[in-house]
C-alpha positions, 0 to 999 in steps of 0.5 A: 541705184540713181545715176545723174541724167545726161540733161543735167550732166550736160545743162546748158543755161537757158537761151533768151526764147528760153526764158521768154516761154518761161515768163509767159507760160508758154509751153514748148510741146509741138502744136497739134499736128496738121491733117494730110490734106493740110500739110501742103499748106503748113509753114514755119511761122519766124518769131519776132518781138515788137515795141508796142503801146496797147491799150485796153477798154475796161469800163469806160476807162482806157488804160494804155501801156508801153512794152513788147509785143512778142509772137511766138506762134500760135501764141500773141504775149505782151509785157509792160516795159516793169514786166509788172503793170500788164501781161498777157498770153493769148492762143491765136485762136482766140483771137477772132479779128484783125483791123487796121486802125485809119489814125493819124499820118505816122501812127500804125495801129491794129484793132485785136478782138478776142473770143471773149469781146476784149478790144485791144489796140495796139500801136506799133512803135517801131519803123514802118518795114519793121511793122509791115513784118510783124503784119505780115507774120501775124497774118500768116500764123493765124492762117495756120491756126485756121488750117489746123482747125484750133479755132473751130476747138475753142467754143468746146474748150472754154465750156470745159472752164467754170468762168464761163458760167461764173460771169454769164447769167445761167446761175451756176452757184444755183447747184452749188453749197457755199463752199463750191461743192454740187449739191448732189442731194435731188428730189425724187424723180429728179436727175442730178444736174449735169455740168460741163466744165471741169472739176475735182474731188472736192465737187463731191467729198467738199472742199478743206475748210469753213467757206464763211471763215475763208470769205468765198462768197466774197472771193467769188464777187471779187473774181467774178467783176474781174473776169468779166472786165479782164477776159478769162482762162484762154484769154485772161489779162493779168493786171497787178489787181489779179496777183493782189486777189490771188494773194488774198485767195482764190475761192475754191470752186475757181481755184483749179482753173486758175492754177491751170491758167496762170501756171500755164498747163491750160494751153497743153490741154488745149493744144492736146485734146484726147492724149490723157485719154489715150495715155489711159488706153496704152497703159491698161494691162501693163506693168512697171516699177513706177506702178508699183511704187505707185500702188505703195504710195496711194493710201499715203496721199492726204489720207485725212481727207475723205476723197481719199477714203473712198475707192474714186479717189484713189481710183483717180489718183491712180490713173493720173500717176500712172498716165504720167509715168507712161508719158514720162518713163525717164521720172517715171514716179519719184517721191512726194508727186503722189502728194502733189497730185492728190492736192491738185485732184481735189480741185481739177479734174484728172485731165487738168491735174495731169497736164499741171503736173507736167508743167511742175515737173518740167518747168517750174520745179525742174529736177525736183521729181527725178531720181537723183533730186537733183533740182531740190538739192540745188535750191536747198543750197540756194535757199542756205545761201539766201538765209546765210545773207539775209538772216545770219544770226540764225545761219551762224548759229545753225552751223554751231550747234551742228542743225541742218536747215534742210531737215524741215525745209526740203520737205516744205519745197518738196510738197509746196507745204502742203505736208507741212501745213495745214491743207487751207493754208498750203493751198493759198501758199500754192495760189501765190506759187502757181501765180508768182512762180517758184521764189514763193517758195524762198520768200515764205521759208525764209519769212518763216525763219524770220518770224520764229527766229528768237525761238530758232536763236534756242534750239540745240539739235535737229529735233527741237528744230522739227518740233518748233516748226511743227507747233508753229504751223499748228498755230498759223490760224491762231492771232498774231497779235492776241493781246492788242487792244484793236480788234482789227490788229488781234483779227490778224492771224499768224498766216496773214502776218506770214504772207505780209512778211514774205511779200513785202520784206523778202521781196528783194528775192526775184526770179533773176536772183533764184537763176543767179544762184542757182547757176553759181551752185549747179556744179557744186551739187552735180559733183556732190551727187556724182560723188554721192552716187559713185561711192553707192554703186561701188559700196554695192558691187558683189565683187572688186576682182583685183581692182582697186576702189579708185579704178573701179571708180574711174570705170564708173566715170567711164560708164555714167558718161552714158547715164544707163544702168545697163548699157546695150551694144551702141553705148558699150561700144562708147565705154569701151572707147573711153578706156581702151585704145584700139577701140577708138580712132585718134587722128591728129589733124594739122591744118596751119592754124591749130592742131587737134585731136579728134576721136570716134568711136571705132565699130568692128565685129571684135567689139560686138563680141566683146560685148557678148562676151561679157554679158554673162547673164544673156540679158542683151545688156551689160551692168557696172558689175559685168563690167567690173568683172569683164575688165578684171578678166583681162587687166590682170592676166600675165602671158598665158592667161591673155592667150587663153582669153582671147582664144575663149574670146574668138571660141564661140560654142565654147567646145575648146576648139577654133574652127577654120573660120573662127581663126579667120576671124581671130585673125581679122580681130589681130588686123583690127587692132593693129590698124594703125601701127606704124611699119609691117612688123604687125602686119607681117606677124598676123601673116605669120600667124596664119600660115603657122596656124593652117599649117599646123592645123592640118598636121594634126588631122587625121591623115588619108593616103591617095591610093593614085600617087600613094602621098599622104594628106590631111583630110578634109573638114567643113570650116565649122569643124572643130580645127585648133585647140588651145594648146596649138593656138599658144604655140604659134603665138609664142613662136612670133616675138610681136605676138607674143610682146603683144599678149604679155604686156600689150594687151593689158596695157591698152585697156587705161582707167584714166580719163582721155585727154582732150582739147576740152576747152576752158571753163565759163568764168562767172559774170558778164563775160563768164556767160558771153563765153559760155554762149559763144564757145558752144560745141557746135560752134566749135565743130563749125570752127574745125570744119571751117579751118580744115576747108581753109588748111585744104586750100593752102595745100597744110591739111594733114591727118595722122592716126594714133597708133594703138599700141605705139611699141614701134614708133619708127619703120623698124621690124623686130628679128624674125624668129624661126619658123614654128612649122619647119620640120628638120630631116631625120639623120642617123645621128638624130634631129639636125637643122637642115631645114627652111629657115626663114628670113626677113624683107622690108614688107614682109615675112617670107621663106628663103628660096635658097634655103628651098633650092638647097635641100630639095621639096619637101615631102609629105611624109614630113609631115605626119600626123601626131595622133597616128604615128607613135614617134612625135613629129620633130619641128625646128622649135622643139630643137635646143640648139648651142650658141655656136650653132646660131652664131654660125646660122647669123654668119650666114645670113649675114653674107646672104643680106649684104648679097642681096643689099648689093642686088638693090643698091644697084637697081637703084642707081640705074633707076634713081628717079623713075623719070624717062630721058625725055622728062628729065630733060624738060625737068632740066628746062624747068630749072632756068625758067622766067617767071610769067609777066 
């Protein structure tokens, strides 16, 4: 059963810094940790941005661009003002030299030299103090990179990139076929060529497509020229020309490196050397549910490609998917992840594929490959909205004939069109996706619908929709205008037409549009997933017990706030605080500025005991079914069933008896439940319970007679021996009105399957004010405001904290009328049993025995407590006597006289000590009444 993650439930809009990282494809992973000897030199370098004009010297033509220069240690990034003309992301370890230029007055300029020999002139156009601060931070960041040893790692890393050999004079193409794959056939006695740069399965099993039709040689020449002039791999400068070359199509041999460079996964691979190999070592000999799912899908991953018909390809795919599931156990392995990994492995090495897969799942397509696939569902809703806005006729027709757009579009997005189009065309879409971002999926999808608009208006069901799309994708290589007289027009394929419409007519779909639409529909998708998950969870329960489906739904809501299918003890404590009044502490805080309710999870041995009591399978965790069954066992009980349930809860070894230690533990449980109740009624009830329980428990023990005194006493037993059975416990409880009322109604009523009201902030509205409010009214800011108001309230003397009762039956300092003592035995006379025994009277603070009754009747002999197992006659107890109403009224009259006498004595005492002050204190107080204020 899948649940929504806590991250999705508590989703927060990305901050400005996070959006900046996404724009520059900078990973949020921490840099390589420092060595122990270097940690003392490390400091956290601040981030900073500054206005700047950058000049790049290329082919003796100097281009200058105004924009923002960002210092994001350990990276330096720049974007032009239009965010299109030029941008780059440079690891600081690739900066070889920084010099201050001797410019004319008022100009603050720097010269940066990169690893690949490029020279970047930076003119800082901000104020002089700001420029000085930026230079100081840049200096510190460069020192930190030097200490980490990352600058030394650049040389070895760039050797793994094919572009290094491509732009050099080493002639890497001598060992390659026309499509870019390596020539493995060698002359006898000659070893196969060794290569340092990374590559995928295509090097061995060839790349998809005809290299002549794909114009591989021309593409290689264009990219070689660009990479020579504008940097490569870690130091690539991205001009509009770069995007145009990507749209034309990447050459097979360079595709893998450009994917990781454009997506930013190259920075993860550079800053985490050896992590992938270590993961492979960690998972050796282990197994998991994700591993089993991976094995099922291995041979379904692009089976038409030759590499996955051999053991080499299947083994590589297995290692990549297992390593990722080990690194990200929350996601593990999900549907369609095998298709993506298999496609990427054709062009990239295992390590490159691993890091690109992480960027895809975490940043480019968040939530796509998760148990609930909430990211895919959200983008499908966004896609439907965009289709309704831009292609209303198609949208209206689909609604009229009840055709679901997501039937075809969901696989498009989930597999980046790889499962829908021929691979040679799908990889062209992937090129644009890694270069331009997720908006490409929406642009291409809408272009597909527009091109097939007339035919789509003729379909009547989902099957017709899927057949039409299948036919269209199969014809992407055909001419878009076969009847044209112009040969150049006839040469335009349907795929080229698709790209043209995607990036021209639907260029209005920007990253900001996608983010805005996602923000608009996110809550709708979350609620729909929640509703579906709840219905599935309730439907899969073996039994509902005495609950209705609506009540079980409340249990589900409280449980899955924690987003776990099985919960441990810490999570159980939080869950129980949602539905059980005495499992949480509720404080009403009044500080003169606000009145609020603060809630915190209560911790006590009783809650731990309840967890293990419901863990009938002894797994150390509770499932949804365990919680429903456990709650069913207490929420619908009557008086006797609740007493038995509470007894069994404290009977640790389930032998039907409580030991003396367990009786004490049970009493502590009572005190915990009643800890915030008003008055002393519950405290007195627990005190009386302990007295009666031990007195009656002793009376049931075997008796022995002291040889010296002749007195009969109960035999001593250990604290862990059976002492009190259920019948006795029930009698002791029923002797007290407070405890009887608790077990009859209050215990079951304390379990409340309803949302806990809280002082929540109003939900943010859409628009600028809504965004502003959501950024200000955060949980952290609210806690800060509460702390501030509390301190101010304490300063002015208006801070007050009141604990809310968990039972709440007695709201005033009143106590119920005490019942007759359970254990007080009667004297046996010739006429039978009479009630000349001890009578318990009630005081203002606790229940005590009436001293006058003890004096009048004399001390009780030990023989009055004759043990029941050794006598034929049952020991007479006061509670067993059936008295008439007249006798009770006589007792009330006697006690009424005693009460009046006691109250007279109390009044006399208070009159004599009305203030509690000495005479000297009274004189001082009297003088203060006439004192003058200080001038």
